[in-house]
C-alpha positions as CSV (number, residue, x, y, z in Angstrom):
1,X,-0.2,0.0,0.2
2,X,1.5,3.2,-1.0
3,X,0.6,7.0,0.1
4,X,1.5,9.6,-1.5
5,X,0.5,13.3,0.0
6,X,-1.5,15.4,-2.4
7,X,-1.5,18.9,-0.3
8,X,-1.1,20.3,3.2
9,X,-2.8,23.0,4.4
10,X,-3.0,25.1,7.6
11,X,-7.0,26.2,8.5
12,X,-8.0,28.7,11.2
13,X,-11.3,29.1,12.8
14,X,-13.7,31.7,11.0
15,X,-15.1,33.5,13.8
16,X,-13.4,32.6,16.9
17,X,-15.0,33.2,20.1
18,X,-11.9,34.1,22.1
19,X,-9.0,35.4,20.2
20,X,-5.7,37.4,21.8
21,X,-6.6,35.7,25.5
22,X,-4.4,33.2,26.9
23,X,-5.6,29.3,28.6
24,X,-3.8,28.1,31.5
25,X,-4.2,24.2,31.2
26,X,-4.7,22.7,34.6
27,X,-1.9,20.5,36.5
28,X,-3.5,17.3,35.3
29,X,-3.0,18.6,31.7
30,X,0.1,19.0,32.3
31,X,1.7,16.1,33.8
32,X,-0.5,14.0,30.8
33,X,2.2,12.3,28.4
34,X,3.0,15.0,25.8
35,X,2.5,13.7,22.8
36,X,0.1,12.9,20.2
37,X,-3.0,10.1,20.4
38,X,-3.9,9.1,16.4
39,X,-7.1,6.7,15.3
40,X,-8.4,6.9,11.7
41,X,-11.9,6.7,10.9
42,X,-12.3,4.2,7.7
43,X,-15.3,5.3,5.4
44,X,-16.9,3.3,2.2
45,X,-18.3,5.1,-0.5
46,X,-22.2,4.0,-0.7
47,X,-22.7,5.6,-3.9
48,X,-23.5,8.8,-2.0
49,X,-23.6,12.0,-3.4
50,X,-20.8,13.8,-3.6
51,X,-18.6,11.8,-1.4
52,X,-16.6,13.9,0.8
53,X,-16.7,16.9,-1.0
54,X,-13.6,18.6,0.5
55,X,-14.7,22.2,0.3
56,X,-17.9,21.2,2.2
57,X,-15.4,19.3,4.8
58,X,-12.6,22.4,5.3
59,X,-15.5,24.7,5.6
60,X,-17.3,23.1,8.4
61,X,-14.4,22.6,10.1
62,X,-13.1,26.1,9.7
63,X,-16.4,26.9,11.4
64,X,-15.8,24.0,14.1
65,X,-13.1,25.8,15.5
66,X,-14.6,28.9,16.4
67,X,-15.6,27.4,19.6
68,X,-12.4,25.3,20.1
69,X,-10.3,27.7,20.3
70,X,-7.6,26.0,22.6
71,X,-6.7,23.0,19.8
72,X,-6.3,25.7,17.1
73,X,-3.4,28.0,19.6
74,X,-0.2,28.2,20.4
75,X,0.8,25.7,22.8
76,X,3.6,27.3,25.7
77,X,5.8,25.1,28.4
78,X,7.5,27.4,31.1
79,X,10.6,26.5,33.2
80,X,8.2,24.9,35.9
81,X,6.6,22.0,33.7
82,X,3.3,24.3,33.3
83,X,1.5,25.1,29.9
84,X,-0.9,27.3,28.7
85,X,-2.3,28.2,25.1
86,X,-2.3,31.6,23.4
87,X,-5.3,32.0,21.5
88,X,-4.2,33.4,18.7
89,X,-6.4,31.0,15.4
90,X,-2.9,29.6,14.5
91,X,-4.8,26.7,13.2
92,X,-4.9,23.5,12.5
93,X,-3.2,21.2,9.9
94,X,-4.9,19.2,7.3
95,X,-3.8,17.1,4.7
96,X,-4.9,15.4,1.4
97,X,-3.1,12.0,0.4
98,X,-4.1,9.3,-2.1
99,X,-3.8,5.5,-1.9
100,X,-2.7,3.0,-4.0
101,X,-5.1,0.0,-3.3
102,X,-9.6,0.1,-2.6
103,X,-10.7,0.5,1.1
104,X,-12.6,-2.7,-0.3
105,X,-9.6,-4.6,-0.1
106,X,-9.1,-3.7,3.6
107,X,-12.1,-4.2,4.4
108,X,-11.8,-7.6,3.1
109,X,-9.2,-7.8,5.7
110,X,-11.0,-6.8,8.4
111,X,-8.9,-3.9,8.6
112,X,-6.1,-5.9,9.9
113,X,-3.5,-3.4,12.1
114,X,-0.9,-5.4,10.3
115,X,-2.1,-3.9,7.0
116,X,-2.5,-0.8,8.4
117,X,0.2,2.0,7.7
118,X,0.7,5.0,9.5
119,X,0.9,7.4,6.6
120,X,-2.8,7.2,6.7
121,X,-2.5,10.3,9.5
122,X,-0.4,13.1,9.7
123,X,2.6,12.6,12.7
124,X,5.7,14.4,13.5
125,X,9.0,12.7,14.9
126,X,8.9,11.7,18.5
127,X,12.0,13.5,18.7
128,X,10.0,16.8,17.7
129,X,7.3,15.8,20.3
130,X,9.3,15.4,23.4
131,X,9.7,19.3,24.6
132,X,11.7,20.4,27.3
133,X,10.2,23.5,29.7
134,X,11.0,26.9,28.0
135,X,11.9,25.4,24.6
136,X,9.9,26.6,21.4
137,X,6.8,24.7,20.6
138,X,5.8,26.8,17.7
139,X,6.0,24.0,15.2
140,X,3.1,21.7,17.1
141,X,0.1,22.0,15.7
142,X,-2.9,20.7,18.5
143,X,-4.4,19.0,15.9
144,X,-4.1,17.3,12.4
145,X,-5.7,15.4,10.1
146,X,-4.9,13.7,6.8
147,X,-8.1,12.4,4.8
148,X,-7.0,9.6,2.0
149,X,-8.9,8.7,-0.9
150,X,-8.6,5.0,-1.7
151,X,-8.6,3.8,-5.5
152,X,-11.8,3.7,-7.5
153,X,-13.5,6.3,-5.1
154,X,-14.2,3.3,-2.8
155,X,-13.7,5.3,-0.3
156,X,-11.5,7.1,1.8
157,X,-9.6,7.5,5.9
158,X,-9.7,10.4,7.9
159,X,-6.6,10.3,10.4
160,X,-6.9,12.2,13.7
161,X,-4.1,13.2,15.7
162,X,-4.0,15.5,18.8
163,X,-1.7,16.7,21.2
164,X,-2.7,14.9,24.4
165,X,-1.9,18.2,27.0
166,X,-5.1,19.7,25.2
167,X,-7.7,17.4,26.3
168,X,-8.4,13.6,26.6
169,X,-10.2,11.3,24.1
170,X,-13.1,12.0,25.5
171,X,-12.9,15.7,24.5
172,X,-11.7,15.0,21.0
173,X,-14.6,12.8,20.3
174,X,-16.7,15.5,21.3
175,X,-15.0,17.5,18.7
176,X,-15.3,15.1,16.1
177,X,-19.1,14.9,16.5
178,X,-19.6,19.1,16.7
179,X,-17.8,18.9,12.9
180,X,-19.6,16.4,11.5
181,X,-22.9,17.3,12.6
182,X,-21.8,21.0,10.9
183,X,-20.6,19.7,8.1
184,X,-23.7,17.0,7.7
185,X,-26.8,19.6,9.2
186,X,-25.1,22.9,9.4
187,X,-26.2,22.7,13.5
188,X,-24.1,21.4,16.6
189,X,-24.3,18.1,18.5
190,X,-23.4,19.5,21.9
191,X,-25.0,22.5,23.1
192,X,-21.6,24.4,24.3
193,X,-18.3,23.2,25.1
194,X,-16.8,24.1,28.3
195,X,-13.6,25.5,28.6
196,X,-12.7,26.2,31.9
197,X,-9.8,24.6,33.1
198,X,-10.3,26.4,36.7
199,X,-13.0,23.5,37.0
200,X,-9.7,21.3,37.6
201,X,-8.9,23.4,40.7
202,X,-9.7,21.5,43.7
203,X,-8.5,21.4,46.8
204,X,-8.8,19.4,50.2
205,X,-7.4,19.6,53.8
206,X,-4.9,17.7,55.0
207,X,-1.6,16.8,54.1
208,X,-0.9,14.7,50.3
209,X,0.9,11.7,49.8
210,X,0.9,11.0,46.6
211,X,1.6,8.1,44.9
212,X,0.3,8.1,41.6
213,X,3.2,9.9,40.1
214,X,6.7,10.1,40.0
215,X,10.2,11.8,38.5
216,X,10.7,10.4,34.7
217,X,12.7,8.0,34.4
218,X,15.2,7.0,32.1
219,X,13.8,4.6,28.9
220,X,15.0,0.9,28.9
221,X,16.9,-0.1,26.0
222,X,14.7,-2.1,23.5
223,X,17.8,-4.6,23.0
224,X,16.1,-5.4,19.4
225,X,13.0,-7.0,21.3
226,X,9.7,-6.2,18.7
227,X,6.1,-5.5,19.9
228,X,3.2,-7.6,18.4
229,X,-0.4,-5.6,18.8
230,X,-3.1,-8.0,18.1
231,X,-6.6,-6.5,18.3
232,X,-8.9,-9.1,20.4
233,X,-12.9,-9.5,20.5
234,X,-14.4,-11.4,23.5
235,X,-16.2,-15.0,23.7
236,X,-19.1,-14.0,24.9
237,X,-21.1,-17.0,25.8
238,X,-17.3,-17.6,28.4
239,X,-18.3,-13.8,29.6
240,X,-21.5,-14.9,30.5
241,X,-21.0,-17.8,32.3
242,X,-18.6,-15.7,34.5
243,X,-20.9,-12.7,34.8
244,X,-23.6,-15.3,36.2
245,X,-21.2,-17.3,38.5
246,X,-21.1,-13.3,40.1
247,X,-24.0,-12.4,40.8
248,X,-24.4,-12.4,44.2
249,X,-21.0,-12.2,45.6
250,X,-19.6,-9.2,44.2
251,X,-22.1,-6.2,45.4
252,X,-21.8,-4.2,42.2
253,X,-19.5,-5.1,39.2
254,X,-19.5,-4.6,34.9
255,X,-18.6,-6.2,32.0
256,X,-15.6,-4.1,31.9
257,X,-13.9,-5.3,35.2
258,X,-14.3,-9.0,34.4
259,X,-12.1,-8.2,30.7
260,X,-9.7,-6.4,33.2
261,X,-9.7,-9.4,35.4
262,X,-9.0,-12.5,32.8
263,X,-6.7,-10.0,30.8
264,X,-4.5,-8.6,33.4
265,X,-4.0,-12.9,35.0
266,X,-3.7,-14.0,31.2
267,X,-0.7,-11.3,30.0
268,X,0.7,-11.6,33.3
269,X,0.9,-15.7,33.2
270,X,3.0,-15.0,29.3
271,X,4.9,-12.3,30.6
272,X,6.7,-14.3,33.5
273,X,9.4,-15.0,31.2
274,X,10.3,-10.8,30.8
275,X,9.1,-9.6,34.1
276,X,12.3,-8.2,36.0
277,X,10.7,-8.3,39.5
278,X,8.5,-10.3,41.5
279,X,5.5,-7.8,42.1
280,X,3.8,-5.7,39.5
281,X,0.8,-3.6,39.7
282,X,-2.8,-2.7,37.1
283,X,-3.2,0.4,35.9
284,X,-6.5,1.8,34.9
285,X,-7.2,5.0,33.2
286,X,-10.4,6.4,34.3
287,X,-12.6,9.4,33.5
288,X,-12.8,11.6,36.0
289,X,-15.7,14.0,35.7
290,X,-18.4,12.0,37.4
291,X,-16.3,10.9,40.1
292,X,-16.1,14.7,42.1
293,X,-18.5,16.8,43.4
294,X,-20.3,19.1,41.9
295,X,-19.0,16.6,38.7
296,X,-17.5,18.3,35.9
297,X,-19.7,18.5,32.7
298,X,-19.4,15.7,30.1
299,X,-18.3,18.4,27.0
300,X,-15.3,19.9,29.3
301,X,-12.8,20.0,27.0
302,X,-9.4,19.2,28.6
303,X,-7.6,16.2,30.6
304,X,-9.8,14.9,33.1
305,X,-7.8,11.2,33.2
306,X,-6.9,9.8,36.5
307,X,-5.6,6.5,37.3
308,X,-6.8,3.3,39.8
309,X,-4.3,1.0,40.9
310,X,-4.1,-2.0,41.8
311,X,-0.3,-1.3,43.2
312,X,2.4,-4.5,44.5
313,X,1.3,-7.7,43.6
314,X,3.0,-10.7,43.9
315,X,3.0,-12.6,40.1
316,X,3.5,-15.7,41.1
317,X,0.0,-15.2,43.7
318,X,-1.9,-13.0,40.5
319,X,-1.3,-16.5,38.3
320,X,-2.9,-18.3,41.0
321,X,-5.8,-16.3,42.0
322,X,-9.2,-17.1,41.6
323,X,-11.3,-14.6,38.8
324,X,-13.5,-13.6,41.3
325,X,-10.8,-12.1,44.0
326,X,-9.2,-10.4,41.0
327,X,-12.9,-8.9,40.2
328,X,-13.3,-7.5,43.1
329,X,-9.3,-5.7,43.9
330,X,-10.0,-4.2,40.0
331,X,-13.8,-2.6,40.9
332,X,-12.5,-2.0,44.7
333,X,-9.4,0.3,42.8
334,X,-11.7,1.7,40.3
335,X,-14.4,2.6,43.6
336,X,-10.9,4.3,44.9
337,X,-11.2,6.8,42.4
338,X,-13.3,9.1,44.6
339,X,-13.8,12.8,45.2
340,X,-11.6,12.8,48.0
341,X,-9.0,10.9,45.8
342,X,-8.9,13.7,42.7
343,X,-8.8,16.4,45.2
344,X,-5.8,15.0,47.3
345,X,-4.3,14.4,43.8
346,X,-5.1,17.2,42.4
347,X,-3.9,19.6,45.5
348,X,-0.6,17.4,45.4
349,X,0.0,18.8,41.8
350,X,-0.3,22.5,42.9
351,X,2.1,22.1,45.6
352,X,4.8,20.8,43.6
353,X,7.4,24.1,42.6
354,X,7.8,22.2,39.3
355,X,6.3,19.9,37.4
356,X,8.8,19.2,34.9
357,X,9.3,15.7,34.5
358,X,6.5,14.7,36.8
359,X,4.8,11.5,35.2
360,X,2.3,9.1,35.9
361,X,3.8,5.8,37.6
362,X,4.0,3.3,34.9
363,X,6.8,0.6,34.2
364,X,4.9,-1.6,31.2
365,X,7.4,-1.3,29.1
366,X,9.2,-4.5,29.4
367,X,8.5,-4.1,32.6
368,X,6.0,-5.6,35.2
369,X,2.8,-3.2,34.8
370,X,-0.1,-3.3,32.7
371,X,-2.2,-0.9,32.0
372,X,-6.6,-0.6,30.6
373,X,-7.8,2.2,28.8
374,X,-11.2,1.6,28.1
375,X,-13.1,3.9,25.6
376,X,-15.9,1.8,24.5
377,X,-18.3,4.2,26.5
378,X,-17.1,7.2,23.5
379,X,-19.6,8.1,20.9
380,X,-16.4,7.9,18.7
381,X,-19.1,6.3,15.7
382,X,-21.1,9.0,15.8
383,X,-18.6,11.1,13.6
384,X,-21.2,10.9,10.7
385,X,-20.4,14.4,7.8
386,X,-23.7,12.9,5.7
387,X,-22.3,10.5,3.7
388,X,-22.3,7.9,6.6
389,X,-20.9,6.5,9.8
390,X,-17.7,5.1,10.2
391,X,-16.8,1.6,9.1
392,X,-14.1,0.5,11.0
393,X,-12.3,2.7,13.6
394,X,-8.6,1.6,14.0
395,X,-5.3,2.8,16.5
396,X,-2.1,3.7,15.1
397,X,0.3,4.7,17.9
398,X,-0.1,3.7,21.7
399,X,1.1,0.2,21.0
400,X,3.6,0.2,23.9
401,X,4.5,-3.2,25.4
402,X,2.0,-3.8,28.2
403,X,-0.7,-1.6,26.8
404,X,-4.2,-2.3,26.4
405,X,-7.2,0.1,24.5
406,X,-10.9,-1.3,24.6
407,X,-12.4,0.7,21.1
408,X,-16.4,0.6,20.9
409,X,-18.1,-1.7,18.1
410,X,-20.1,0.2,15.2
411,X,-23.1,-1.5,16.9
412,X,-22.7,-0.1,20.3
413,X,-22.9,-3.6,21.5
414,X,-20.5,-3.7,25.1
415,X,-20.2,-7.5,24.4
416,X,-18.7,-6.8,20.6
417,X,-15.8,-4.7,21.5
418,X,-11.9,-4.4,19.9
419,X,-9.4,-4.7,22.8
420,X,-6.1,-3.6,21.1
421,X,-3.0,-5.6,23.6
422,X,0.3,-4.7,22.7
423,X,3.0,-7.7,23.9
424,X,6.5,-8.1,23.2
425,X,6.9,-11.1,20.7
426,X,7.6,-13.8,22.7
427,X,5.0,-13.4,25.3
428,X,2.2,-12.4,22.6
429,X,3.3,-16.0,21.7
430,X,2.4,-17.3,24.8
431,X,-0.7,-15.7,25.3
432,X,-2.2,-16.6,22.3
433,X,-1.3,-20.2,23.0
434,X,-2.8,-19.9,26.2
435,X,-5.7,-22.5,27.0
436,X,-7.4,-20.3,29.5
437,X,-6.9,-17.4,27.6
438,X,-8.6,-18.8,24.8
439,X,-11.8,-19.9,26.3
440,X,-12.5,-15.9,27.0
441,X,-10.4,-14.1,23.7
442,X,-10.1,-14.1,20.0
443,X,-8.5,-13.2,17.4
444,X,-9.5,-12.7,13.6
445,X,-7.6,-15.8,13.0
446,X,-9.3,-17.5,15.7
447,X,-12.9,-17.8,16.1
448,X,-14.7,-19.6,19.1
449,X,-17.0,-22.6,18.5
450,X,-21.0,-21.3,18.7
451,X,-22.8,-23.5,21.0
């Protein structure tokens, strides 16, 4: 598959609601990894009129940027690690490209992750992303898009890349659905966008000692070890039996709790040969909007991601523990991410003289930790620009050893989610051949038996 770049433009808000001001990002925004999150929407051409008309698409994007000034401003990183954005309507990157293959060919391969090139998104090099405090960030744009036309007018892909310091995934999905609605019907999907970053200026009483963050550790050498990424689906029958067996034994639990519990146990068993320590922790990224009082609006634009953690679990004990015990630990960790915890976290960050090199304490890269980020509640498949909903959505980055992302299904059915799991190649081979794992998960190449 050959991708040829055709054009590159910088698009601006037509009538920005805020201009000439500064937006100071919250401390939580500043400790989020300073990188781009990218994903791709694929749209099949079903012979609709004027399919993905470029002028209509650009015009609706420029209108949408009016209410999202922080996404098209200039980012700055102070010497103390804190950030702000000049609301100067700097613009966003919009690129067009051509692909040498038909989108129908990719659909026949079920949008296999190995068949999707990173060139379907507009990205920059890793070395350009990492900025030291005080350094110029003018070369970074908050939003980057790449629209790629596949041969025979078979369809397009829309690659979305956003700088994580500016917002979380819920925020960018809100933007995408606003843009799609503006293109489709010249109306907004959201009544308003909440840009008040002071909502995360939370405080509490008492002395704080927060273990969620640590100083940036030195990078571990790759040593030639390759990373494999697979897309998993769940065996509905097996999880239904597990769900039914837990009824009455747990006060409250979700399907996500069970998926995380089974996956963590299987991954740890497969990774025992590379774990340098006998203890490890599980990290679950959680949206904190509904977990503080008063609640932060769902249409708040910013990073409200916190981590629920199960720290320092013995590897051997975890691999032999019953799933009920693991699920109880998972649910307890998520419940612990409450108003009090979030307030303590924000006060602790506010008390730091510098946020420079302060990161969430995760050692998953060829280390003992495993993290899960669940996106299945976000309306990613609602981005209909007037020519139909996305046929499929795929991730293109974030594929690090010991990472997993749960994406929604086009149908919205929580039992049809897709799980993007990345492990070193040896561990991945062990995992996929594990009979216990095969009871609960499968890939496209290994469909479960029906009963």
